[in-house]
C-alpha positions as CSV (number, residue, x, y, z in Angstrom):
1,X,-110.0,-43.8,-8.3
2,X,-112.1,-41.5,-6.1
3,X,-115.4,-39.7,-6.7
4,X,-116.0,-36.1,-5.5
5,X,-118.2,-35.3,-2.6
6,X,-120.8,-33.1,-4.2
7,X,-120.5,-29.7,-2.6
8,X,-124.0,-28.4,-3.3
9,X,-127.5,-29.7,-4.0
10,X,-128.8,-26.6,-5.9
11,X,-129.2,-27.0,-9.6
12,X,-129.0,-30.8,-9.8
13,X,-131.2,-31.1,-12.7
14,X,-132.9,-28.7,-15.1
15,X,-136.7,-29.0,-15.1
16,X,-137.3,-30.2,-18.6
17,X,-141.1,-29.5,-18.4
18,X,-140.4,-25.8,-17.9
19,X,-137.9,-25.2,-20.7
20,X,-138.6,-21.9,-22.3
21,X,-139.4,-22.0,-26.0
22,X,-136.7,-21.1,-28.5
23,X,-136.4,-17.4,-29.3
24,X,-138.1,-16.9,-32.7
25,X,-135.7,-14.2,-33.7
26,X,-132.6,-16.1,-32.8
27,X,-130.6,-16.7,-35.9
28,X,-126.8,-17.2,-36.3
29,X,-125.0,-15.1,-39.0
30,X,-123.4,-17.3,-41.6
31,X,-119.7,-16.5,-42.3
32,X,-118.0,-17.5,-45.6
33,X,-115.4,-20.2,-45.3
34,X,-112.1,-18.9,-46.7
35,X,-110.7,-22.1,-48.3
36,X,-111.3,-23.3,-51.8
37,X,-110.2,-27.0,-51.4
38,X,-112.2,-29.8,-49.9
39,X,-112.0,-29.2,-46.1
40,X,-113.0,-30.8,-42.9
41,X,-112.0,-31.2,-39.2
42,X,-112.2,-27.5,-38.2
43,X,-110.8,-26.3,-34.9
44,X,-111.5,-22.9,-33.4
45,X,-108.9,-21.5,-30.9
46,X,-109.3,-18.2,-29.2
47,X,-107.0,-16.1,-27.0
48,X,-107.2,-12.5,-25.8
49,X,-105.5,-11.4,-29.0
50,X,-106.6,-13.8,-31.8
51,X,-109.3,-16.1,-33.0
52,X,-107.8,-18.9,-35.2
53,X,-109.5,-21.5,-37.5
54,X,-107.4,-24.6,-38.4
55,X,-108.6,-27.2,-40.8
56,X,-107.5,-30.1,-43.0
57,X,-107.7,-30.0,-46.8
58,X,-107.1,-32.7,-49.4
59,X,-104.5,-31.3,-51.7
60,X,-104.9,-34.4,-54.0
61,X,-105.8,-38.0,-53.6
62,X,-102.7,-38.9,-51.6
63,X,-101.8,-35.6,-49.8
64,X,-103.4,-33.8,-46.9
65,X,-102.5,-30.4,-45.6
66,X,-103.1,-28.4,-42.4
67,X,-104.2,-24.8,-43.0
68,X,-105.1,-22.0,-40.6
69,X,-106.8,-18.6,-40.9
70,X,-107.1,-15.6,-38.6
71,X,-110.2,-13.6,-37.9
72,X,-109.4,-10.1,-39.0
73,X,-111.6,-7.1,-39.8
74,X,-114.8,-9.2,-39.5
75,X,-113.7,-11.9,-42.0
76,X,-111.3,-14.8,-42.2
77,X,-107.8,-14.1,-43.6
78,X,-106.5,-16.0,-46.6
79,X,-105.6,-19.5,-45.4
80,X,-101.9,-20.3,-44.8
81,X,-100.5,-23.8,-45.0
82,X,-98.7,-25.1,-41.9
83,X,-97.6,-28.4,-43.3
84,X,-98.6,-31.3,-45.6
85,X,-97.9,-35.0,-45.9
86,X,-98.9,-38.2,-47.7
87,X,-98.6,-40.5,-44.7
88,X,-101.0,-38.8,-42.3
89,X,-103.7,-40.5,-40.1
90,X,-106.8,-38.5,-40.9
91,X,-109.8,-39.3,-38.7
92,X,-113.1,-37.8,-37.9
93,X,-112.5,-37.9,-34.1
94,X,-108.7,-37.5,-33.8
95,X,-107.5,-34.5,-35.7
96,X,-104.9,-31.8,-36.0
97,X,-105.3,-28.5,-34.1
98,X,-103.5,-25.2,-33.5
99,X,-103.0,-23.1,-30.4
100,X,-101.6,-19.6,-30.0
101,X,-99.3,-18.2,-27.2
102,X,-98.5,-14.5,-27.4
103,X,-98.0,-14.5,-31.2
104,X,-96.4,-18.0,-31.2
105,X,-98.2,-21.0,-32.6
106,X,-98.1,-24.8,-31.9
107,X,-99.8,-27.3,-34.1
108,X,-99.9,-31.0,-34.3
109,X,-100.6,-33.6,-37.0
110,X,-100.8,-37.4,-36.8
111,X,-98.4,-39.5,-38.9
112,X,-98.7,-43.2,-39.7
113,X,-95.9,-45.3,-38.1
114,X,-96.9,-48.6,-39.7
115,X,-99.5,-50.1,-42.0
116,X,-101.7,-51.1,-39.0
117,X,-104.9,-48.9,-38.9
118,X,-104.3,-47.4,-35.5
119,X,-100.5,-47.1,-35.5
120,X,-99.5,-43.4,-35.6
121,X,-97.4,-40.8,-33.9
122,X,-97.9,-37.2,-33.0
123,X,-95.7,-34.6,-34.7
124,X,-95.5,-31.0,-33.6
125,X,-95.2,-27.9,-35.8
126,X,-94.0,-24.8,-34.0
127,X,-93.9,-21.2,-35.1
128,X,-91.8,-19.0,-32.8
129,X,-91.7,-15.2,-33.3
130,X,-88.1,-15.4,-32.3
131,X,-87.3,-17.6,-35.3
132,X,-90.0,-16.1,-37.6
133,X,-90.7,-19.5,-39.3
134,X,-92.4,-22.8,-38.9
135,X,-90.4,-25.8,-37.7
136,X,-92.1,-29.0,-38.7
137,X,-92.0,-32.7,-37.8
138,X,-91.0,-32.3,-34.2
139,X,-91.5,-35.4,-32.0
140,X,-93.8,-35.2,-28.9
141,X,-93.4,-38.7,-27.4
142,X,-90.1,-40.5,-27.1
143,X,-91.3,-44.1,-27.3
144,X,-90.9,-45.9,-30.7
145,X,-93.8,-48.3,-30.3
146,X,-95.9,-48.9,-33.4
147,X,-99.1,-48.1,-31.5
148,X,-101.7,-45.3,-31.2
149,X,-100.8,-41.8,-30.0
150,X,-103.4,-39.1,-30.5
151,X,-106.4,-37.2,-29.1
152,X,-104.1,-34.2,-28.4
153,X,-105.0,-31.1,-26.4
154,X,-102.6,-28.1,-26.3
155,X,-103.0,-24.9,-24.3
156,X,-100.8,-21.9,-23.5
157,X,-99.0,-22.8,-20.2
158,X,-96.5,-20.0,-19.5
159,X,-95.3,-17.1,-21.5
160,X,-92.6,-19.4,-22.9
161,X,-94.3,-22.8,-23.2
162,X,-97.4,-24.9,-23.9
163,X,-99.0,-27.8,-22.0
164,X,-99.8,-30.7,-24.2
165,X,-101.8,-33.8,-23.2
166,X,-102.5,-36.9,-25.3
167,X,-103.6,-40.5,-25.2
168,X,-100.6,-42.8,-25.5
169,X,-100.8,-46.5,-26.5
170,X,-97.2,-47.5,-25.8
171,X,-98.4,-50.2,-23.4
172,X,-100.9,-51.7,-25.8
173,X,-100.3,-54.3,-28.5
174,X,-101.5,-51.8,-31.1
175,X,-103.8,-54.4,-32.5
176,X,-107.2,-53.2,-31.2
177,X,-109.7,-51.1,-33.1
178,X,-112.1,-48.5,-31.8
179,X,-115.0,-50.8,-31.2
180,X,-113.4,-53.7,-29.3
181,X,-110.6,-52.7,-27.0
182,X,-109.0,-55.9,-25.9
183,X,-105.3,-54.9,-26.2
184,X,-102.6,-56.6,-24.1
185,X,-102.2,-53.4,-22.2
186,X,-104.2,-50.3,-21.4
187,X,-104.3,-46.9,-23.1
188,X,-102.7,-44.2,-20.9
189,X,-102.8,-40.4,-20.8
190,X,-99.6,-38.3,-20.6
191,X,-98.8,-34.6,-20.4
192,X,-95.7,-32.6,-21.5
193,X,-94.5,-29.1,-21.4
194,X,-93.3,-27.9,-24.8
195,X,-91.3,-24.6,-25.3
196,X,-92.1,-22.1,-28.1
197,X,-89.6,-23.8,-30.4
198,X,-91.5,-27.1,-30.1
199,X,-88.9,-28.8,-27.8
200,X,-90.3,-31.1,-25.1
201,X,-89.1,-30.0,-21.6
202,X,-90.6,-32.8,-19.6
203,X,-93.4,-35.4,-20.0
204,X,-95.2,-37.4,-17.3
205,X,-97.7,-40.3,-17.0
206,X,-101.0,-39.0,-15.6
207,X,-103.2,-42.2,-15.6
208,X,-102.2,-45.7,-16.6
209,X,-105.7,-46.8,-17.7
210,X,-108.0,-44.6,-19.8
211,X,-110.7,-45.0,-22.4
212,X,-109.0,-45.6,-25.7
213,X,-110.3,-43.0,-28.1
214,X,-112.3,-40.2,-26.4
215,X,-110.9,-36.7,-26.8
216,X,-108.9,-35.1,-24.0
217,X,-109.4,-31.5,-22.9
218,X,-107.5,-29.0,-20.7
219,X,-107.7,-25.5,-19.3
220,X,-105.7,-23.0,-17.2
221,X,-107.2,-22.0,-13.8
222,X,-106.1,-19.6,-11.1
223,X,-104.4,-22.6,-9.4
224,X,-102.8,-24.1,-12.5
225,X,-103.7,-26.4,-15.4
226,X,-106.4,-29.1,-15.3
227,X,-106.9,-32.0,-17.7
228,X,-110.2,-33.9,-18.2
229,X,-110.6,-37.2,-20.0
230,X,-112.7,-40.4,-20.0
231,X,-111.4,-42.8,-17.5
232,X,-111.7,-46.6,-17.7
233,X,-112.0,-48.7,-14.5
234,X,-111.4,-52.4,-14.1
235,X,-115.2,-52.8,-14.3
236,X,-115.4,-50.9,-17.6
237,X,-117.0,-47.9,-16.0
238,X,-116.0,-45.0,-18.3
239,X,-116.9,-41.7,-16.5
240,X,-115.1,-38.4,-16.8
241,X,-111.9,-37.9,-14.7
242,X,-109.8,-34.8,-13.8
243,X,-106.2,-34.3,-12.7
244,X,-104.7,-31.0,-11.7
245,X,-101.2,-29.7,-11.5
246,X,-100.9,-28.4,-7.9
247,X,-97.6,-27.2,-6.5
248,X,-95.6,-29.0,-9.2
249,X,-97.4,-32.3,-8.8
250,X,-100.3,-33.9,-10.7
251,X,-103.1,-34.9,-8.4
252,X,-104.5,-38.4,-8.3
253,X,-107.2,-38.6,-11.0
254,X,-110.8,-38.2,-9.6
255,X,-114.2,-38.8,-11.2
256,X,-116.0,-35.5,-11.4
257,X,-119.4,-37.2,-11.2
258,X,-120.2,-40.9,-10.9
259,X,-122.5,-41.5,-13.8
260,X,-121.6,-45.2,-13.7
261,X,-121.6,-45.7,-17.5
262,X,-120.5,-49.3,-18.1
263,X,-119.5,-49.9,-21.7
264,X,-117.0,-52.4,-23.2
265,X,-116.0,-50.3,-26.1
266,X,-114.9,-46.7,-26.4
267,X,-117.9,-44.3,-27.2
268,X,-115.6,-41.8,-29.0
269,X,-117.2,-38.9,-27.2
270,X,-114.9,-36.9,-25.0
271,X,-115.5,-34.1,-22.5
272,X,-114.8,-30.3,-22.9
273,X,-113.7,-27.8,-20.2
274,X,-113.2,-24.1,-19.9
275,X,-111.9,-22.0,-17.0
276,X,-111.8,-18.3,-15.8
277,X,-109.8,-17.8,-12.6
278,X,-111.2,-20.4,-10.2
279,X,-114.4,-21.0,-12.2
280,X,-114.4,-24.2,-14.2
281,X,-117.2,-25.5,-16.6
282,X,-117.1,-29.1,-17.8
283,X,-119.5,-30.8,-20.2
284,X,-119.7,-34.4,-21.3
285,X,-121.9,-37.1,-22.9
286,X,-123.1,-40.2,-21.1
287,X,-125.4,-43.1,-22.0
288,X,-126.1,-45.0,-18.8
289,X,-128.8,-47.7,-19.4
290,X,-129.0,-46.5,-23.0
291,X,-130.4,-43.2,-21.9
292,X,-128.2,-40.6,-23.6
293,X,-127.6,-37.3,-21.9
294,X,-125.4,-34.3,-22.1
295,X,-124.4,-32.9,-18.7
296,X,-122.5,-29.9,-17.4
297,X,-121.0,-29.1,-14.1
298,X,-119.4,-26.0,-12.5
299,X,-116.6,-25.8,-10.1
300,X,-115.6,-22.7,-8.0
301,X,-112.4,-24.3,-6.7
302,X,-110.3,-24.6,-9.9
303,X,-111.6,-28.1,-10.4
304,X,-110.9,-29.4,-6.9
305,X,-114.6,-30.3,-6.6
306,X,-117.7,-29.7,-8.6
307,X,-121.3,-28.8,-8.1
308,X,-123.8,-31.6,-9.1
309,X,-124.3,-31.7,-12.8
310,X,-127.1,-30.1,-14.8
311,X,-128.7,-32.3,-17.4
312,X,-128.9,-30.3,-20.7
313,X,-130.2,-32.9,-23.2
314,X,-131.7,-36.4,-22.7
315,X,-132.8,-39.3,-25.0
316,X,-132.0,-37.6,-28.3
317,X,-128.5,-36.4,-27.4
318,X,-125.5,-37.4,-29.6
319,X,-123.0,-35.6,-27.5
320,X,-119.9,-34.1,-29.3
321,X,-119.9,-31.3,-26.8
322,X,-118.1,-28.0,-26.4
323,X,-118.2,-25.3,-23.7
324,X,-117.3,-21.7,-23.2
325,X,-117.5,-19.3,-20.3
326,X,-119.1,-15.9,-20.6
327,X,-118.0,-14.9,-17.1
328,X,-117.4,-16.5,-13.8
329,X,-121.1,-17.2,-13.3
330,X,-122.4,-18.1,-16.8
331,X,-121.4,-20.2,-19.7
332,X,-122.5,-21.9,-22.9
333,X,-122.6,-25.5,-23.9
334,X,-123.0,-26.8,-27.5
335,X,-123.8,-30.4,-28.5
336,X,-125.4,-32.4,-31.3
337,X,-129.0,-33.6,-30.9
338,X,-131.5,-35.5,-33.0
339,X,-135.0,-34.2,-33.6
340,X,-137.1,-36.6,-35.6
341,X,-135.3,-37.4,-38.8
342,X,-133.0,-34.4,-38.4
343,X,-129.9,-33.6,-36.4
344,X,-128.9,-30.2,-35.2
345,X,-125.9,-28.4,-33.6
346,X,-127.5,-26.9,-30.4
347,X,-126.4,-24.3,-27.9
348,X,-127.7,-23.3,-24.5
349,X,-126.8,-20.7,-21.9
350,X,-126.2,-22.1,-18.4
351,X,-125.3,-20.6,-15.0
352,X,-124.0,-21.8,-11.7
353,X,-127.4,-21.2,-10.1
354,X,-129.0,-23.8,-12.4
355,X,-131.5,-21.4,-14.0
356,X,-133.3,-22.6,-17.1
357,X,-132.5,-20.9,-20.5
358,X,-133.8,-21.8,-23.9
359,X,-131.8,-24.1,-26.2
360,X,-131.1,-22.8,-29.7
361,X,-130.5,-24.5,-33.1
362,X,-127.2,-23.3,-34.7
363,X,-127.2,-25.5,-37.8
364,X,-128.5,-28.7,-39.3
365,X,-125.9,-31.4,-39.4
366,X,-125.1,-34.9,-40.7
367,X,-125.4,-37.2,-37.7
368,X,-122.7,-39.5,-39.1
369,X,-119.0,-39.6,-38.3
370,X,-118.0,-37.5,-41.3
371,X,-119.5,-34.4,-39.7
372,X,-116.9,-34.6,-37.0
373,X,-116.9,-32.6,-33.8
374,X,-118.4,-29.1,-33.9
375,X,-116.5,-26.2,-32.4
376,X,-117.5,-23.2,-30.3
377,X,-115.4,-20.2,-29.1
378,X,-116.1,-16.8,-27.7
379,X,-114.1,-13.9,-29.2
380,X,-114.8,-10.2,-28.8
381,X,-118.6,-9.8,-28.5
382,X,-119.5,-12.9,-30.5
383,X,-119.8,-16.6,-30.2
384,X,-118.3,-18.5,-33.1
385,X,-119.3,-22.0,-34.3
386,X,-117.6,-24.2,-36.9
387,X,-118.5,-27.7,-38.2
388,X,-117.9,-30.0,-41.2
389,X,-120.6,-29.9,-44.0
390,X,-120.5,-33.3,-45.6
391,X,-121.0,-34.1,-49.2
392,X,-119.0,-35.1,-52.3
393,X,-116.7,-32.1,-51.6
394,X,-116.8,-31.5,-47.8
395,X,-116.5,-27.9,-46.6
396,X,-116.7,-26.1,-43.3
397,X,-119.7,-24.2,-42.0
398,X,-119.1,-21.2,-39.9
399,X,-121.5,-18.9,-38.0
400,X,-121.5,-16.3,-35.3
401,X,-124.0,-15.0,-32.8
402,X,-123.7,-11.8,-30.7
403,X,-123.2,-12.6,-27.0
404,X,-126.2,-10.3,-26.2
405,X,-128.5,-12.8,-28.0
406,X,-128.0,-15.1,-25.1
């Protein structure tokens, strides 16, 4: 495993002492959630043509369902069910999602494969405009091991296919949990190309040793797709790695910045990435020497190398990051952060020059696991946020902010 040579010194750290105060008139607009059942695990997915919201609802005590809604005429459409089941693995950190490709959709759910807690498979659900219907319960991986398969990321790859990446536990015993990872073999990360009908065209091993339960993330650049994830070295260093598909071959994974976070268990706190042409923006959480921080780094070479990271939040950061690019010079990063006895979903504008912008509060959040991983997407002239509101009957909070407010 290699580390990048850092290609610039500018913008290494934000000067925390000179942070601008929050804008007093900065206030997100609340948007009503369209569902009427208990709901959680929202995922926002934006393309040039559509903004989608997927979420999981409890139909009854034993049945869960995956729904989605489209942003139309300044409101969310009536939710439509994609699929439902009684044997799903429903988890705060590993959850279903939906992606669009020129009017076609690909979703995934996690189905239990044995009574063991972390024994589950990935099933795809595909909607092809050529067929005009959903095809459910399509297999992604071909192994039949009763182990963990999850933390899926799907993106549009070509006009006729998707790229899907996931953590694959086929080499593990399946007996570990998410706090003590002492399985007989290591977790791996794989990628596959899936056509519009949900058929796997090829799949490939990307890294034979990864962190066990941090989310994966992917983006399309001018040079092809890139995948980021939390690596796991033989010394239990768990920093963020990247691999790129270049001229038909995946590159050797490289660490985008050597934080040197040594931790014997999975932190369940993965990276996020966004790309426009050759510009890439990555964000991640780290906790070296128990000093928590959220970091972001730009690349101008489709992820071949990165500028030194900018530190966004320190000490009180909880992570659970997301990123979005405004253009090839500027972006947004969101994360969860504690302030006294409260926890907030935060957002901040950033740029490649490392200039300092005020950080803003989007919403108050439950700091526990039940609140899940907040989402952020840019669509039209607005920035959308979604998160789980905990309670006896959980629901989903949604808000939007005009891009001009940043």
